TINUTOR-502457 format. One record per residue (C-alpha): y, x, z; residue number from 1; chain. Coordinates in nm, 3 decimals, padded with zeros to 5 digits, always signed. Layout:
BEGIN
c2 / c1 / c3 / num / chaine
Y / X / Z / NUM / A
...
***
This chain:
BEGIN
c2 / c1 / c3 / num / chaine
+01.021 / +01.680 / +12.753 / 1 / A
+01.289 / +01.939 / +12.666 / 2 / A
+01.555 / +01.954 / +12.940 / 3 / A
+01.917 / +02.020 / +12.820 / 4 / A
+02.201 / +02.076 / +13.045 / 5 / A
+02.558 / +02.006 / +12.903 / 6 / A
+02.860 / +02.141 / +13.071 / 7 / A
+03.154 / +01.881 / +13.015 / 8 / A
+03.160 / +01.505 / +12.968 / 9 / A
+03.441 / +01.480 / +12.721 / 10 / A
+03.392 / +01.316 / +12.380 / 11 / A
+03.202 / +01.611 / +12.262 / 12 / A
+02.956 / +01.632 / +12.540 / 13 / A
+02.898 / +01.256 / +12.539 / 14 / A
+02.852 / +01.234 / +12.170 / 15 / A
+02.599 / +01.534 / +12.171 / 16 / A
+02.405 / +01.376 / +12.457 / 17 / A
+02.373 / +01.044 / +12.279 / 18 / A
+02.272 / +01.203 / +11.952 / 19 / A
+01.997 / +01.411 / +12.131 / 20 / A
+01.884 / +01.146 / +12.386 / 21 / A
+01.575 / +01.052 / +12.196 / 22 / A
+01.459 / +01.407 / +12.180 / 23 / A
+01.535 / +01.558 / +12.522 / 24 / A
+01.610 / +01.479 / +12.883 / 25 / A
+01.987 / +01.549 / +12.905 / 26 / A
+02.198 / +01.598 / +13.220 / 27 / A
+02.587 / +01.629 / +13.175 / 28 / A
+02.783 / +01.826 / +13.453 / 29 / A
+03.163 / +01.727 / +13.481 / 30 / A
+03.392 / +01.893 / +13.730 / 31 / A
+03.640 / +01.601 / +13.710 / 32 / A
+03.598 / +01.278 / +13.885 / 33 / A
+03.563 / +01.071 / +13.559 / 34 / A
+03.444 / +01.123 / +13.216 / 35 / A
+03.661 / +01.165 / +12.893 / 36 / A
+03.810 / +01.502 / +12.933 / 37 / A
+04.146 / +01.495 / +12.764 / 38 / A
+04.086 / +01.138 / +12.657 / 39 / A
+04.181 / +01.053 / +13.017 / 40 / A
+04.370 / +00.772 / +13.196 / 41 / A
+04.579 / +00.810 / +13.516 / 42 / A
+04.640 / +00.511 / +13.745 / 43 / A
+04.925 / +00.446 / +13.993 / 44 / A
+04.979 / +00.096 / +14.160 / 45 / A
+05.053 / -00.135 / +13.865 / 46 / A
+05.083 / +00.149 / +13.603 / 47 / A
+04.843 / +00.341 / +13.387 / 48 / A
+04.901 / +00.636 / +13.173 / 49 / A
+04.693 / +00.787 / +12.897 / 50 / A
+04.818 / +01.136 / +12.974 / 51 / A
+04.592 / +01.329 / +12.760 / 52 / A
+04.525 / +01.228 / +12.399 / 53 / A
+04.761 / +00.964 / +12.286 / 54 / A
+04.577 / +00.815 / +11.993 / 55 / A
+04.318 / +00.924 / +11.732 / 56 / A
+04.254 / +00.889 / +11.360 / 57 / A
+03.940 / +00.856 / +11.157 / 58 / A
+03.937 / +01.062 / +10.828 / 59 / A
+03.556 / +01.109 / +10.779 / 60 / A
+03.302 / +00.848 / +10.698 / 61 / A
+03.092 / +00.966 / +10.982 / 62 / A
+03.357 / +00.915 / +11.233 / 63 / A
+03.455 / +00.576 / +11.095 / 64 / A
+03.099 / +00.475 / +11.105 / 65 / A
+03.076 / +00.574 / +11.468 / 66 / A
+03.385 / +00.399 / +11.552 / 67 / A
+03.296 / +00.074 / +11.364 / 68 / A
+03.076 / -00.093 / +11.639 / 69 / A
+03.322 / +00.019 / +11.908 / 70 / A
+03.607 / -00.156 / +11.727 / 71 / A
+03.397 / -00.460 / +11.682 / 72 / A
+03.329 / -00.487 / +12.068 / 73 / A
+03.673 / -00.411 / +12.153 / 74 / A
+03.635 / -00.063 / +12.322 / 75 / A
+03.853 / +00.094 / +12.047 / 76 / A
+04.155 / -00.083 / +11.900 / 77 / A
+04.418 / -00.014 / +11.630 / 78 / A
+04.758 / +00.068 / +11.761 / 79 / A
+05.031 / -00.057 / +11.514 / 80 / A
+05.300 / +00.112 / +11.705 / 81 / A
+05.674 / +00.120 / +11.616 / 82 / A
+05.699 / +00.483 / +11.534 / 83 / A
+06.028 / +00.687 / +11.554 / 84 / A
+06.104 / +01.067 / +11.485 / 85 / A
+06.376 / +01.242 / +11.685 / 86 / A
+06.546 / +01.577 / +11.601 / 87 / A
+06.706 / +01.672 / +11.920 / 88 / A
+06.883 / +01.355 / +12.039 / 89 / A
+06.910 / +01.197 / +11.696 / 90 / A
+06.671 / +00.951 / +11.558 / 91 / A
+06.595 / +01.049 / +11.199 / 92 / A
+06.321 / +00.799 / +11.095 / 93 / A
+06.130 / +00.503 / +11.186 / 94 / A
+05.827 / +00.301 / +11.052 / 95 / A
+05.552 / +00.078 / +11.170 / 96 / A
+05.193 / +00.206 / +11.194 / 97 / A
+04.957 / -00.016 / +11.014 / 98 / A
+04.601 / -00.037 / +10.853 / 99 / A
+04.673 / +00.198 / +10.569 / 100 / A
+04.639 / +00.494 / +10.798 / 101 / A
+04.509 / +00.337 / +11.108 / 102 / A
+04.586 / +00.499 / +11.462 / 103 / A
+04.338 / +00.400 / +11.732 / 104 / A
+04.323 / +00.399 / +12.117 / 105 / A
+04.046 / +00.323 / +12.369 / 106 / A
+04.100 / -00.027 / +12.511 / 107 / A
+04.210 / -00.125 / +12.751 / 108 / A
+04.261 / +00.226 / +12.833 / 109 / A
+04.193 / +00.567 / +12.653 / 110 / A
+03.897 / +00.657 / +12.879 / 111 / A
+03.712 / +00.328 / +12.791 / 112 / A
+03.560 / +00.495 / +12.496 / 113 / A
+03.422 / +00.761 / +12.704 / 114 / A
+03.294 / +00.529 / +12.983 / 115 / A
+03.111 / +00.322 / +12.724 / 116 / A
+02.940 / +00.620 / +12.575 / 117 / A
+02.845 / +00.738 / +12.933 / 118 / A
+02.696 / +00.420 / +13.048 / 119 / A
+02.335 / +00.513 / +12.999 / 120 / A
+02.358 / +00.881 / +13.035 / 121 / A
+02.285 / +01.114 / +13.353 / 122 / A
+02.649 / +01.233 / +13.428 / 123 / A
+02.700 / +01.437 / +13.731 / 124 / A
+03.065 / +01.391 / +13.818 / 125 / A
+03.266 / +01.612 / +14.054 / 126 / A
+03.019 / +01.887 / +13.982 / 127 / A
+03.133 / +02.232 / +13.873 / 128 / A
+02.898 / +02.480 / +13.742 / 129 / A
+02.946 / +02.841 / +13.892 / 130 / A
+02.675 / +03.036 / +13.729 / 131 / A
+02.404 / +03.002 / +13.450 / 132 / A
+02.120 / +03.252 / +13.493 / 133 / A
+01.790 / +03.298 / +13.327 / 134 / A
+01.505 / +03.291 / +13.597 / 135 / A
+01.235 / +03.352 / +13.389 / 136 / A
+01.124 / +02.986 / +13.314 / 137 / A
+01.476 / +02.852 / +13.215 / 138 / A
+01.836 / +02.843 / +13.255 / 139 / A
+01.920 / +02.801 / +13.628 / 140 / A
+02.253 / +02.636 / +13.696 / 141 / A
+02.418 / +02.692 / +14.040 / 142 / A
+02.702 / +02.525 / +14.197 / 143 / A
+03.006 / +02.708 / +14.357 / 144 / A
+02.852 / +02.670 / +14.713 / 145 / A
+02.520 / +02.830 / +14.598 / 146 / A
+02.335 / +02.506 / +14.551 / 147 / A
+02.083 / +02.475 / +14.277 / 148 / A
+02.169 / +02.229 / +14.007 / 149 / A
+01.845 / +02.247 / +13.824 / 150 / A
+01.651 / +02.445 / +13.566 / 151 / A
+01.684 / +02.363 / +13.208 / 152 / A
+01.543 / +02.454 / +12.865 / 153 / A
+01.874 / +02.463 / +12.699 / 154 / A
+02.232 / +02.508 / +12.818 / 155 / A
+02.526 / +02.382 / +12.615 / 156 / A
+02.891 / +02.413 / +12.698 / 157 / A
+03.146 / +02.159 / +12.558 / 158 / A
+03.424 / +02.259 / +12.792 / 159 / A
+03.751 / +02.412 / +12.653 / 160 / A
+03.656 / +02.766 / +12.498 / 161 / A
+03.811 / +02.984 / +12.774 / 162 / A
+03.627 / +02.795 / +13.045 / 163 / A
+03.303 / +02.783 / +12.833 / 164 / A
+03.311 / +03.152 / +12.758 / 165 / A
+03.358 / +03.231 / +13.124 / 166 / A
+03.051 / +03.030 / +13.212 / 167 / A
+02.826 / +03.132 / +12.909 / 168 / A
+02.564 / +03.405 / +12.973 / 169 / A
+02.649 / +03.743 / +12.807 / 170 / A
+02.341 / +03.722 / +12.591 / 171 / A
+02.477 / +03.420 / +12.388 / 172 / A
+02.512 / +03.555 / +12.028 / 173 / A
+02.846 / +03.383 / +11.968 / 174 / A
+03.015 / +03.448 / +12.310 / 175 / A
+03.293 / +03.674 / +12.158 / 176 / A
+03.372 / +03.381 / +11.906 / 177 / A
+03.441 / +03.163 / +12.204 / 178 / A
+03.736 / +03.394 / +12.290 / 179 / A
+03.910 / +03.354 / +11.957 / 180 / A
+04.063 / +03.004 / +11.979 / 181 / A
+04.415 / +03.009 / +12.100 / 182 / A
+04.407 / +02.700 / +12.329 / 183 / A
+04.763 / +02.603 / +12.436 / 184 / A
+04.885 / +02.442 / +12.747 / 185 / A
+05.101 / +02.106 / +12.768 / 186 / A
+05.265 / +01.912 / +13.054 / 187 / A
+05.233 / +01.539 / +13.070 / 188 / A
+05.515 / +01.341 / +13.251 / 189 / A
+05.444 / +01.003 / +13.367 / 190 / A
+05.686 / +00.750 / +13.446 / 191 / A
+05.659 / +00.387 / +13.566 / 192 / A
+05.931 / +00.119 / +13.563 / 193 / A
+05.978 / -00.220 / +13.716 / 194 / A
+06.151 / -00.365 / +13.399 / 195 / A
+06.066 / -00.307 / +13.027 / 196 / A
+06.218 / +00.012 / +12.869 / 197 / A
+06.527 / -00.063 / +12.651 / 198 / A
+06.403 / +00.135 / +12.362 / 199 / A
+06.332 / -00.003 / +12.003 / 200 / A
+06.008 / +00.224 / +11.951 / 201 / A
+05.665 / +00.241 / +12.099 / 202 / A
+05.581 / +00.615 / +12.007 / 203 / A
+05.803 / +00.896 / +11.902 / 204 / A
+05.759 / +01.249 / +11.787 / 205 / A
+06.037 / +01.484 / +11.876 / 206 / A
+06.147 / +01.810 / +11.713 / 207 / A
+06.389 / +02.069 / +11.844 / 208 / A
+06.342 / +02.007 / +12.206 / 209 / A
+06.126 / +02.108 / +12.490 / 210 / A
+05.931 / +01.776 / +12.457 / 211 / A
+05.738 / +01.693 / +12.153 / 212 / A
+05.616 / +01.321 / +12.232 / 213 / A
+05.721 / +01.012 / +12.411 / 214 / A
+05.532 / +00.679 / +12.417 / 215 / A
+05.553 / +00.352 / +12.586 / 216 / A
+05.195 / +00.351 / +12.713 / 217 / A
+05.206 / -00.012 / +12.808 / 218 / A
+05.262 / -00.099 / +12.441 / 219 / A
+04.916 / -00.002 / +12.339 / 220 / A
+04.669 / -00.284 / +12.288 / 221 / A
+04.494 / -00.434 / +12.584 / 222 / A
+04.731 / -00.288 / +12.837 / 223 / A
+04.808 / -00.563 / +13.086 / 224 / A
+05.016 / -00.327 / +13.299 / 225 / A
+05.366 / -00.260 / +13.419 / 226 / A
+05.606 / -00.087 / +13.176 / 227 / A
+05.519 / +00.286 / +13.151 / 228 / A
+05.638 / +00.591 / +12.959 / 229 / A
+05.431 / +00.906 / +12.870 / 230 / A
+05.596 / +01.238 / +12.787 / 231 / A
+05.446 / +01.540 / +12.655 / 232 / A
+05.611 / +01.881 / +12.652 / 233 / A
+05.574 / +02.119 / +12.366 / 234 / A
+05.289 / +02.370 / +12.393 / 235 / A
+05.546 / +02.668 / +12.364 / 236 / A
+05.746 / +02.541 / +12.653 / 237 / A
+05.444 / +02.476 / +12.871 / 238 / A
+05.311 / +02.807 / +12.804 / 239 / A
+05.637 / +02.976 / +12.889 / 240 / A
+05.649 / +02.774 / +13.226 / 241 / A
+05.287 / +02.747 / +13.317 / 242 / A
+05.331 / +02.873 / +13.663 / 243 / A
+05.683 / +02.704 / +13.739 / 244 / A
+05.712 / +02.493 / +14.050 / 245 / A
+05.607 / +02.142 / +13.949 / 246 / A
+05.926 / +01.988 / +14.076 / 247 / A
+06.146 / +02.226 / +13.849 / 248 / A
+05.921 / +02.133 / +13.559 / 249 / A
+05.938 / +01.753 / +13.638 / 250 / A
+06.323 / +01.771 / +13.660 / 251 / A
+06.350 / +01.956 / +13.327 / 252 / A
+06.127 / +01.726 / +13.126 / 253 / A
+06.290 / +01.418 / +13.295 / 254 / A
+06.623 / +01.546 / +13.170 / 255 / A
+06.485 / +01.623 / +12.820 / 256 / A
+06.334 / +01.266 / +12.792 / 257 / A
+06.660 / +01.101 / +12.915 / 258 / A
+06.852 / +01.305 / +12.653 / 259 / A
+06.624 / +01.211 / +12.364 / 260 / A
+06.571 / +00.858 / +12.440 / 261 / A
+06.959 / +00.808 / +12.533 / 262 / A
+06.862 / +00.643 / +12.862 / 263 / A
+06.867 / +00.776 / +13.222 / 264 / A
+06.510 / +00.770 / +13.322 / 265 / A
+06.552 / +00.927 / +13.664 / 266 / A
+06.544 / +00.578 / +13.816 / 267 / A
+06.182 / +00.550 / +13.741 / 268 / A
+05.991 / +00.367 / +14.018 / 269 / A
+05.704 / +00.619 / +13.966 / 270 / A
+05.721 / +00.979 / +13.832 / 271 / A
+05.416 / +01.205 / +13.833 / 272 / A
+05.326 / +01.542 / +13.653 / 273 / A
+04.999 / +01.661 / +13.526 / 274 / A
+04.950 / +02.021 / +13.375 / 275 / A
+04.689 / +02.059 / +13.104 / 276 / A
+04.614 / +02.440 / +13.077 / 277 / A
+04.387 / +02.387 / +12.776 / 278 / A
+04.552 / +02.102 / +12.579 / 279 / A
+04.561 / +02.194 / +12.220 / 280 / A
+04.492 / +02.441 / +11.933 / 281 / A
+04.589 / +02.500 / +11.553 / 282 / A
+04.332 / +02.451 / +11.299 / 283 / A
+04.034 / +02.700 / +11.317 / 284 / A
+03.837 / +02.883 / +11.052 / 285 / A
+03.476 / +02.930 / +11.135 / 286 / A
+03.169 / +02.736 / +11.239 / 287 / A
+03.205 / +02.377 / +11.358 / 288 / A
+02.957 / +02.450 / +11.646 / 289 / A
+02.789 / +02.765 / +11.801 / 290 / A
+02.414 / +02.791 / +11.821 / 291 / A
+02.185 / +03.066 / +11.945 / 292 / A
+01.823 / +02.925 / +11.911 / 293 / A
+01.669 / +03.234 / +12.027 / 294 / A
+01.848 / +03.226 / +12.374 / 295 / A
+01.850 / +02.836 / +12.363 / 296 / A
+02.233 / +02.850 / +12.425 / 297 / A
+02.505 / +02.655 / +12.230 / 298 / A
+02.855 / +02.548 / +12.243 / 299 / A
+03.077 / +02.290 / +12.061 / 300 / A
+03.405 / +02.101 / +12.097 / 301 / A
+03.728 / +02.033 / +11.927 / 302 / A
+03.832 / +02.384 / +11.974 / 303 / A
+03.571 / +02.502 / +11.694 / 304 / A
+03.790 / +02.299 / +11.438 / 305 / A
+04.127 / +02.151 / +11.552 / 306 / A
+04.274 / +01.994 / +11.860 / 307 / A
+04.192 / +01.648 / +11.760 / 308 / A
+03.960 / +01.373 / +11.892 / 309 / A
+03.773 / +01.349 / +11.557 / 310 / A
+03.715 / +01.724 / +11.565 / 311 / A
+03.531 / +01.690 / +11.895 / 312 / A
+03.299 / +01.437 / +11.734 / 313 / A
+03.250 / +01.644 / +11.437 / 314 / A
+03.168 / +01.951 / +11.626 / 315 / A
+02.914 / +01.759 / +11.845 / 316 / A
+02.753 / +01.590 / +11.548 / 317 / A
+02.715 / +01.918 / +11.361 / 318 / A
+02.546 / +02.079 / +11.662 / 319 / A
+02.335 / +01.781 / +11.711 / 320 / A
+02.201 / +01.800 / +11.365 / 321 / A
+02.106 / +02.161 / +11.399 / 322 / A
+01.950 / +02.121 / +11.754 / 323 / A
+01.739 / +01.791 / +11.633 / 324 / A
+01.588 / +02.019 / +11.356 / 325 / A
+01.486 / +02.265 / +11.626 / 326 / A
+01.342 / +02.003 / +11.857 / 327 / A
+01.182 / +01.775 / +11.607 / 328 / A
+00.845 / +01.952 / +11.577 / 329 / A
+00.814 / +02.165 / +11.870 / 330 / A
+00.964 / +01.976 / +12.144 / 331 / A
+01.110 / +02.294 / +12.294 / 332 / A
+01.212 / +02.621 / +12.131 / 333 / A
+01.056 / +02.923 / +12.305 / 334 / A
+01.302 / +03.188 / +12.419 / 335 / A
***
């Protein structure tokens, strides 16, 4: 059977693997300790934080159909948040999210969706691919310590575009296209509290500030956890302060969140910072996925379309359809 290696076990990698599982032997390599990519959850004592993607929507019929069984089993839940908008320190609007335009989260944590998808897949966690080289019989993957990770008929990257491009062999016909997306950084500030937060909103978009988002993470469905607040910086501020001292970044974002919320948050019982080097990107023009059938190389991810959860699924689905057509009759396409 055709052997396919996928770099990255975020939503794109997992969705691609499941779509091709009946046509090929799939192995996913993930450098992190868990699956989900930016659909991640961090834990600390009695608190948990969805410190990457905060929610997702489903605009396409395909993604809605994909989510339907997950919603039915409770792995995905609708978040009817009390939503607010701030400009600087002034609240300018508020409304309740509802079923008219549903906002979804993984339940009881954001990475529950990824864990469910990964349950019956061969995922090698904590494994960083260092090189991908053609050895005459297939694509040989090597770890940083020189250990061989295996030989595969196909290699697919679902990692963020800059990381995937660095890993992709130079013969990949679309390697230059992987350098085009302008992926932007973001800081996530995580705060845990002993008592409920004295705010009348669950999620807030912020303008005219160095932070862009605040959410009471513990307000999301299925969260039986202590009160927690998650703050995201703007992409522009993160890019400008990407290499700053973490304590300095934490202090500034904490001050911004306190100013916007109108409450001194410095007394939080738990404060932690995470830097996402490749967090978001504007809408892209071009292919939904990149495929080089001659070299048996491919790439997909939200970076092909837009920095959204649904975009990762759409990109993976587009690539899966094209790869399934190649694998359908011949089992393996010859290089």
